[in-house]
C-alpha positions in Angstrom: 35.0 -50.8 -71.2 32.0 -48.7 -71.1 29.7 -49.3 -68.0 26.9 -50.5 -70.2 28.8 -53.0 -71.7 30.4 -54.5 -68.2 26.6 -54.9 -67.1 26.1 -57.1 -70.0 29.0 -59.4 -68.4 27.6 -60.9 -65.3 30.0 -61.8 -62.4 31.4 -65.5 -62.9 29.3 -68.1 -60.9 30.7 -68.6 -57.3 31.8 -72.1 -58.2 34.3 -70.6 -60.7 36.2 -68.9 -57.8 35.1 -70.9 -54.8 37.9 -70.4 -52.2 37.0 -73.1 -49.7 39.6 -73.5 -47.1 41.4 -76.8 -47.0 43.8 -78.8 -45.2 47.2 -77.0 -45.5 50.4 -78.7 -46.2 53.3 -78.3 -44.0 55.6 -75.4 -44.8 58.9 -76.4 -46.3 62.1 -74.8 -45.2 64.7 -72.9 -47.6 62.2 -71.1 -49.4 62.9 -67.9 -51.4 61.3 -64.7 -49.8 61.0 -61.2 -51.0 62.6 -58.5 -49.1 62.0 -55.1 -51.0 63.3 -55.3 -54.7 65.2 -58.6 -54.3 64.9 -62.0 -53.6 66.6 -63.9 -50.8 67.4 -67.4 -50.1 68.0 -67.7 -46.4 70.2 -64.5 -45.9 71.9 -64.5 -49.5 70.7 -62.5 -52.1 69.2 -64.7 -54.8 69.4 -63.5 -58.4 67.3 -65.6 -60.8 69.6 -66.8 -63.7 66.9 -68.9 -65.7 65.7 -70.1 -68.6 62.2 -71.4 -69.6 61.7 -75.3 -70.4 58.9 -76.5 -72.5 56.3 -76.7 -74.0 56.8 -80.2 -75.1 55.0 -82.8 -76.8 52.9 -84.7 -74.4 52.3 -88.5 -74.3 49.0 -90.3 -74.9 47.6 -89.5 -71.2 48.7 -85.7 -72.2 51.5 -85.8 -69.6 54.1 -83.4 -70.6 57.5 -83.9 -68.4 57.4 -87.5 -68.3 61.2 -88.4 -69.5 62.9 -88.0 -66.3 66.3 -89.0 -67.4 66.0 -86.7 -70.2 65.2 -84.1 -67.9 67.9 -84.6 -65.4 70.6 -84.4 -68.4 69.0 -80.9 -69.4 69.1 -79.9 -65.8 72.5 -80.8 -65.4 73.4 -79.2 -68.4 71.7 -76.1 -67.0 73.5 -76.3 -63.9 77.0 -76.7 -65.4 76.3 -73.3 -67.2 75.5 -71.5 -64.2 71.5 -71.5 -64.7 69.8 -71.4 -61.2 66.2 -71.4 -62.3 63.8 -72.9 -64.8 60.4 -71.8 -65.7 57.7 -74.2 -66.5 55.5 -71.7 -68.3 52.2 -73.6 -69.8 52.0 -77.0 -68.0 51.9 -78.2 -64.5 55.0 -80.4 -64.0 55.1 -83.3 -61.9 56.6 -83.0 -58.4 59.5 -85.6 -59.7 60.6 -82.8 -61.8 60.9 -80.6 -58.9 62.6 -83.6 -57.1 65.4 -83.4 -60.0 65.7 -79.6 -59.9 66.5 -80.0 -56.2 69.0 -82.5 -56.8 70.7 -80.1 -59.3 70.3 -77.2 -57.4 67.7 -75.2 -59.5 64.7 -73.3 -58.4 61.5 -73.7 -60.2 58.7 -71.1 -61.4 55.7 -73.1 -61.8 52.7 -72.1 -64.2 49.0 -72.5 -62.9 47.9 -71.6 -66.5 45.1 -69.1 -65.2 45.0 -67.7 -68.9 43.4 -70.7 -70.3 40.2 -70.5 -68.0 39.9 -66.9 -68.3 37.2 -67.2 -70.6 34.9 -68.7 -68.5 34.5 -65.8 -66.7 31.9 -64.8 -69.5 30.6 -68.3 -70.6 27.1 -68.3 -68.4 26.5 -71.8 -69.4 29.0 -73.5 -68.0 30.1 -74.0 -64.3 33.7 -74.8 -64.7 35.6 -74.9 -61.1 38.5 -72.9 -61.7 39.6 -72.5 -58.2 39.2 -76.3 -57.9 41.7 -76.7 -60.7 44.1 -74.3 -59.2 44.1 -75.8 -55.9 44.7 -79.3 -57.2 47.9 -78.0 -59.2 49.3 -76.0 -56.3 48.9 -79.3 -54.3 51.3 -81.1 -56.6 54.2 -79.2 -55.6 53.3 -77.0 -52.2 56.1 -76.7 -50.2 58.5 -78.2 -52.1 62.2 -76.8 -51.6 62.8 -76.4 -55.4 59.9 -74.1 -55.7 60.8 -70.5 -56.6 57.3 -69.4 -57.2 53.6 -69.7 -58.6 52.9 -68.1 -61.9 49.4 -67.5 -61.7 48.9 -67.4 -65.5 50.9 -66.4 -68.7 49.8 -63.4 -71.0 46.0 -63.6 -70.6 45.2 -62.1 -74.4 44.7 -58.3 -74.7 41.6 -58.5 -76.6 40.1 -60.8 -73.9 41.1 -58.3 -71.3 39.3 -55.7 -73.1 36.3 -57.6 -73.8 35.9 -58.9 -70.0 37.2 -55.7 -68.6 40.6 -55.0 -66.9 39.0 -54.8 -63.5 37.4 -58.1 -63.6 40.4 -59.8 -64.8 42.1 -58.3 -61.6 39.5 -59.6 -59.6 40.1 -62.8 -61.0 43.6 -62.7 -60.7 43.4 -61.7 -57.0 41.1 -64.4 -56.0 43.4 -67.2 -57.7 46.2 -65.7 -55.5 44.1 -66.1 -52.4 43.5 -69.7 -53.6 47.3 -70.4 -53.9 48.1 -68.6 -50.6 45.6 -71.1 -48.6 47.4 -74.0 -50.2 51.0 -73.0 -49.9 51.0 -69.6 -47.5 54.9 -69.3 -47.6 54.9 -69.6 -51.5 55.5 -66.6 -53.6 52.9 -65.8 -56.5 53.3 -63.6 -59.5 51.3 -63.4 -62.9 53.4 -63.2 -66.3 52.3 -60.0 -67.7 53.3 -58.4 -71.4 53.4 -55.1 -72.5 50.1 -54.9 -74.3 48.3 -55.7 -70.8 50.9 -53.6 -68.5 47.8 -51.5 -67.5 46.6 -54.3 -65.2 46.8 -53.2 -61.5 48.0 -56.1 -59.4 49.3 -54.8 -56.5 48.7 -58.0 -54.2 51.3 -60.1 -56.4 54.7 -60.6 -54.4 56.8 -60.1 -57.2 56.1 -58.5 -61.0 56.8 -60.6 -64.2 57.0 -59.3 -67.4 57.8 -61.2 -71.1 59.5 -58.7 -73.1 61.1 -58.9 -76.6 62.8 -56.0 -77.6 65.9 -56.0 -79.7 67.2 -52.3 -78.8 69.4 -52.2 -76.1 68.4 -48.5 -75.5 64.8 -49.3 -75.6 65.0 -52.4 -73.5 66.7 -50.3 -70.7 64.3 -47.8 -71.1 61.4 -50.2 -71.1 62.6 -51.7 -67.8 62.7 -48.6 -66.2 59.2 -48.2 -66.6 58.6 -51.7 -65.5 60.4 -50.7 -62.5 58.3 -48.0 -61.6 55.2 -50.2 -61.9 56.8 -52.7 -59.8 57.5 -49.9 -57.2 58.8 -51.7 -54.0 58.6 -55.4 -55.2 61.1 -57.4 -57.3 61.0 -57.5 -60.9 61.6 -60.4 -63.1 62.1 -60.7 -67.0 60.1 -63.9 -67.3 60.8 -64.2 -71.0 63.5 -62.6 -73.2 65.2 -64.0 -76.5 65.8 -64.0 -80.2 65.1 -66.2 -82.6 68.3 -67.8 -84.4 66.6 -68.9 -87.4 66.1 -65.6 -89.0 68.7 -63.7 -87.1 71.4 -66.3 -87.1 73.3 -67.8 -84.1 75.6 -65.4 -83.7 73.4 -62.6 -83.4 71.4 -64.4 -81.1 74.4 -64.9 -78.5 75.1 -61.2 -78.8 71.9 -60.0 -78.5 71.0 -62.3 -75.4 74.3 -61.3 -73.9 73.4 -57.6 -73.8 69.9 -58.1 -73.1 70.9 -60.3 -69.9 73.3 -57.1 -69.0 71.0 -54.5 -69.3 68.2 -56.4 -67.3 70.4 -57.0 -64.4 72.1 -53.3 -64.7 68.7 -52.1 -64.3 68.0 -53.5 -60.9 66.0 -56.5 -61.8 65.7 -59.2 -59.4 66.4 -61.7 -62.4 65.6 -63.2 -66.0 64.4 -66.4 -67.7 66.0 -66.9 -71.2 63.3 -68.1 -73.8 64.2 -70.9 -74.2 66.1 -73.8 -73.1 66.0 -75.9 -76.4 64.6 -75.6 -79.7 62.2 -78.4 -79.4 58.9 -76.8 -78.7 55.1 -77.9 -79.0 52.3 -75.6 -78.8 48.5 -75.8 -80.3 48.8 -79.6 -81.2 52.0 -79.4 -83.4 55.6 -79.2 -83.2 57.0 -75.7 -83.8 59.4 -76.0 -86.3 59.9 -72.2 -87.8 61.4 -70.6 -84.7 64.8 -71.5 -83.0 64.8 -69.2 -79.8 66.5 -72.4 -77.8 70.3 -72.1 -76.2 70.6 -75.7 -77.6 69.1 -77.4 -80.7 66.6 -80.2 -80.6 69.3 -82.7 -80.1 70.2 -80.6 -77.2 73.7 -79.6 -79.0 74.8 -76.1 -77.6 74.5 -73.3 -79.8 76.9 -70.1 -79.2 73.8 -68.3 -77.4 74.6 -71.0 -74.5 77.9 -70.1 -74.1 77.0 -66.4 -74.2 74.4 -66.7 -71.5 76.6 -68.9 -69.1 79.3 -66.2 -69.5 76.7 -63.3 -68.6 75.0 -64.9 -66.0 78.4 -65.7 -64.4 79.1 -62.0 -64.6 76.2 -60.2 -63.5 74.7 -58.4 -61.5 77.7 -56.1 -61.5 80.3 -55.8 -64.4 84.0 -55.8 -63.5 86.1 -52.9 -64.1 87.6 -49.9 -62.2 84.5 -48.7 -59.6 84.7 -45.3 -58.8 85.7 -44.4 -55.0 82.4 -43.4 -52.9 82.5 -41.9 -49.6 79.4 -42.5 -47.6 78.8 -40.0 -44.9 76.3 -40.3 -42.3 75.3 -37.2 -40.1 74.0 -38.0 -36.8 72.5 -36.3 -33.5 71.4 -38.4 -30.9 71.2 -41.4 -33.0 72.3 -44.0 -30.4 68.8 -45.8 -30.6 69.3 -46.6 -34.3 73.1 -46.1 -35.5 74.3 -49.7 -34.9 72.2 -51.0 -37.2 72.9 -48.3 -39.7 76.8 -49.0 -39.2 76.2 -52.5 -39.2 74.5 -52.0 -43.0 77.4 -50.0 -43.9 80.1 -52.2 -43.0 78.5 -54.9 -44.8 78.3 -53.1 -48.2 79.8 -55.3 -50.9 81.3 -52.4 -53.1 84.8 -52.8 -53.3 85.9 -49.0 -53.4 84.6 -46.7 -50.5 85.2 -45.3 -47.0 82.5 -44.5 -44.3 82.3 -41.4 -42.5 80.1 -40.5 -39.6 79.8 -36.9 -38.4 78.5 -36.5 -35.0 76.6 -33.1 -34.7 76.9 -32.6 -31.2 75.2 -35.8 -29.8 74.6 -36.0 -26.0 73.6 -39.6 -25.6 76.3 -41.6 -26.1 76.3 -41.7 -30.0 80.1 -41.0 -30.5 81.0 -44.2 -28.2 79.1 -46.4 -30.5 80.4 -45.5 -33.4 84.3 -45.8 -32.1 83.2 -49.2 -31.3 83.2 -49.9 -35.6 86.8 -47.5 -35.8 88.5 -51.3 -36.4 85.8 -51.9 -39.2 86.9 -48.9 -41.3 84.3 -46.2 -39.8 85.9 -42.9 -39.5 84.3 -40.7 -36.6 84.3 -36.8 -36.4 82.7 -35.1 -33.8 81.7 -31.5 -33.7 79.6 -28.8 -32.0 76.0 -28.6 -32.7 75.8 -26.9 -36.1 72.7 -28.6 -37.8 72.5 -31.0 -40.7 73.4 -28.9 -43.5 76.8 -28.2 -42.1 77.3 -31.6 -40.9 77.0 -32.7 -44.6 79.1 -30.1 -45.8 82.1 -31.5 -43.3 81.3 -34.9 -44.7 81.6 -33.2 -48.5 85.1 -31.5 -47.0 86.4 -34.9 -45.6 85.4 -37.1 -48.5 88.0 -38.5 -50.9 85.6 -40.1 -53.0 84.7 -38.7 -56.7 81.1 -39.4 -55.5 79.8 -38.6 -51.9 76.6 -40.7 -50.7 74.5 -39.7 -47.6 72.3 -41.8 -45.6 70.4 -41.0 -42.2 71.2 -42.8 -39.1 67.8 -44.3 -38.8 68.5 -46.1 -42.1 70.5 -49.0 -43.3 71.4 -49.9 -47.0 71.0 -52.8 -49.3 74.4 -54.7 -49.7 74.6 -53.6 -53.3 73.5 -49.9 -52.6 76.6 -48.6 -54.0 76.8 -50.6 -56.9 73.5 -49.3 -58.3 74.2 -45.7 -57.4 77.5 -46.3 -59.5 75.8 -47.6 -62.4 73.5 -44.6 -62.5 76.4 -42.4 -62.4 77.4 -43.5 -65.7 75.0 -41.3 -67.3 77.1 -38.5 -67.6 74.5 -35.6 -66.9 73.6 -36.8 -63.7 75.1 -34.7 -61.1 72.9 -36.5 -58.3 71.5 -39.8 -58.0 69.0 -41.3 -55.7 66.9 -44.8 -55.1 64.1 -45.7 -53.0 63.6 -45.9 -49.2 61.5 -48.6 -47.9 60.3 -49.1 -44.2 62.2 -52.3 -43.0 60.2 -55.7 -42.8 58.3 -56.2 -39.6 57.9 -52.4 -38.5 54.9 -52.3 -35.9 51.4 -51.1 -36.5 52.2 -47.1 -35.8 55.3 -47.4 -38.0 53.2 -49.0 -40.8 50.7 -46.5 -40.6 53.3 -43.6 -40.6 54.9 -45.2 -43.5 51.3 -45.1 -45.2 50.9 -41.4 -44.4 51.5 -38.0 -46.4 54.4 -35.9 -45.9 57.0 -39.1 -45.7 60.4 -39.1 -47.5 59.5 -39.7 -50.8 61.4 -39.2 -54.1 59.8 -37.2 -56.9 60.2 -38.4 -60.6 60.2 -36.6 -63.9 60.5 -39.8 -65.9 61.4 -43.5 -64.8 64.9 -42.9 -64.7 65.0 -38.7 -63.7 64.2 -37.4 -60.7 63.0 -33.8 -59.7 63.8 -34.8 -55.7 65.3 -37.3 -53.8 65.3 -37.5 -50.1 68.0 -36.9 -47.9 68.3 -40.6 -46.5 69.2 -41.7 -50.0 71.1 -39.5 -51.8 74.5 -39.2 -53.8 76.5 -36.6 -55.9 79.3 -36.1 -58.0 81.7 -34.5 -55.5 83.2 -32.0 -57.8 79.6 -30.7 -58.8 78.7 -30.4 -55.0 81.2 -28.5 -54.3 81.0 -26.0 -57.0 77.7 -25.2 -56.1 78.9 -24.5 -52.6 77.3 -27.7 -50.8 74.3 -27.4 -48.8 72.8 -24.2 -47.8 73.4 -23.9 -43.7 70.2 -22.5 -43.2 68.4 -25.6 -43.5 69.4 -27.0 -39.8 67.0 -30.4 -39.8 65.1 -30.6 -43.0 64.8 -28.9 -46.4 68.3 -29.1 -47.6 67.8 -32.3 -49.7 65.0 -30.5 -51.7 66.8 -27.3 -52.0 70.0 -28.9 -53.4 68.1 -30.8 -55.9 66.7 -27.7 -57.4 69.9 -25.9 -57.5 71.6 -28.9 -59.1 68.7 -28.6 -61.8 69.1 -24.8 -62.0 72.6 -25.5 -63.0 71.6 -27.4 -65.7 72.3 -30.7 -64.7 70.0 -33.7 -64.0 69.1 -35.6 -61.0 69.0 -39.6 -61.6 67.3 -42.5 -60.0 68.0 -46.0 -59.7 65.3 -48.4 -58.5 67.5 -50.8 -56.9 69.9 -48.3 -54.9 67.8 -49.3 -51.9 68.2 -48.3 -48.2 65.7 -49.5 -45.4 64.5 -46.2 -43.7 62.8 -46.6 -40.2 59.6 -44.4 -40.0 58.5 -42.8 -36.6 57.3 -45.3 -34.2 54.5 -42.8 -32.4 52.1 -40.3 -33.5 53.9 -37.6 -31.4 57.3 -38.4 -33.0 55.7 -38.2 -36.7 53.7 -35.0 -35.7 57.1 -33.5 -34.6 58.6 -34.5 -38.0 56.0 -33.0 -39.7 56.3 -29.8 -37.8 59.7 -29.6 -38.6 59.3 -30.3 -42.2 56.6 -27.2 -42.3 58.9 -25.1 -40.8 61.5 -26.3 -43.7 58.8 -25.7 -46.3 58.3 -22.1 -45.1 62.1 -21.5 -45.5 61.9 -22.8 -48.9 59.0 -21.0 -50.2 60.8 -18.1 -49.4 63.9 -19.0 -51.1 62.0 -20.3 -54.1 58.7 -18.5 -54.6 58.5 -19.7 -58.5 58.4 -23.4 -57.2 54.9 -22.5 -54.9 51.4 -21.8 -56.0 49.0 -19.1 -54.5 48.1 -21.5 -51.9 51.5 -21.8 -50.7 51.9 -25.4 -51.8 54.8 -26.8 -54.1 54.2 -27.3 -57.5 56.4 -30.2 -58.3 56.9 -30.6 -62.2 57.3 -34.4 -61.5 55.3 -37.0 -59.7 55.4 -37.9 -56.2 55.9 -41.8 -55.4 55.2 -43.4 -52.2 52.7 -45.6 -50.4 49.1 -44.4 -51.0 50.0 -41.5 -53.3 49.8 -43.4 -56.7 46.0 -43.1 -57.1 45.2 -39.7 -55.7 41.2 -39.1 -55.5 39.8 -37.4 -58.5 42.6 -38.4 -61.1 41.4 -39.7 -64.2 43.4 -42.3 -66.0 43.1 -43.8 -69.1 44.6 -46.5 -71.2 46.1 -46.2 -74.7 45.1 -49.1 -76.8 45.9 -47.9 -80.0 44.2 -48.1 -83.2 41.8 -50.7 -83.2 43.3 -51.9 -79.8 46.3 -53.5 -81.4 49.1 -51.3 -79.8 51.9 -53.6 -78.6 52.5 -51.5 -75.7 49.2 -50.4 -73.9 49.9 -48.1 -71.0 48.1 -46.2 -68.7 48.2 -42.5 -68.3 46.9 -39.6 -66.1 
């Protein structure tokens, strides 16, 4: 939108978004929380296996969810099918609905319908209290243990977003987010976006939600990878997916939903909602008779899709089969301060076929004694004189009995399903290496958080949403045969630079480096400025060695010229970078993306 046009659209009257603090409800227990790319309920990871529910014909008082006996029957049938979450997309449900959901073991995504009020942002004649409306809705179910999250809105229409301007829509949603958080501080908040307004920047949301309808398995997997890049270090939910059985047939609907669900979870999403539970649907003042997206018909008779979805939900997130053996190698030098947390994470891995090898590279702080405590839990310790990081990595490679070797650092610890996602990425045959994100653990102090947001950290460089140019050493895995054929790591890199060098060598040999956004490790950043400075000094020395070995990778100023894009906190929106949105002819492109 042009600057001149934006000046014609005044800021909304303050009454629209008044954020007056008010009395806060008590915080409820057993709430779902975000940890990195996943949702947790207590100490257990919670995968959303959901369906949408409604909209239904309202009664004369315009109340939609009034038949609690029917709701209870529906929720019982859902729970029996392995469904654990319900999305109410358009109408604020009564608290009684959440009570029923709690009895049936279901979580509820509650829609606050901000899309219905967005038009007031350009209506200068009315002073509608949007914040008050949202506040009243939140109070209806604030603190309820069955609450999964609030969705601020659902698909603000793309033409309206362009007319108002993306920046104003972003501010509007941010202010409503704050309203919700003031009423229910422990609650999770999202906004249900869709591909036509993908370009909206909403980094304040607790999790990222998109409605995606794609009938090609490859295209869906590719687009979910893109959404994972947008989500960055937050969980991704597919808030709607589905297929119309009226036009495609009930068997095709069942087969399509099966691969849609499996593709969604394989791509590392935190969950999905199938649209919808029943063919009964009401929109725009009329019953909708020419769509049949339901898992059941209007009389709640199961369609083949319900059986398919039930089976898929029970088998995800990971398909059964013969998993490849993975050797996990940790190289440590005087890592006594952090290695216990690392080993606790490694012995907690849920992958069924792996080994753990620790190479103690001449530690003098008692690291070896700590590692020996884990011998009974399957951790193998090998101690050597101090020969440097690359030699330690190569010894781990030599001892590995798996077909894949995965490396992490002694100041990092993995997500319980780290190896599952690495193994899933290795199903792509031309990947000789695979990595994933590394995030600072929650609860780090101020200095560690500042370091995490500073340049020079261990970040990945992506050529595309699924292919990397570089993966950092705290989270990298290789096909053993490929790594051995290259002679392993270059021993000249004693403390850093080995990961960059091996990635470039793999690509020079004609292979690719893959990236899986859910193959997550938690990696402690330096906790003091002195430690950070020392780390950067070491990186600088390694950079000089890399420049001598790979002069073609560096520009005349001596800076590395990455072919891909560097990802990390504070790096996405560099100064001077001009970004444009592709809207398509007449602004009608179904997928409208932001480009540099």
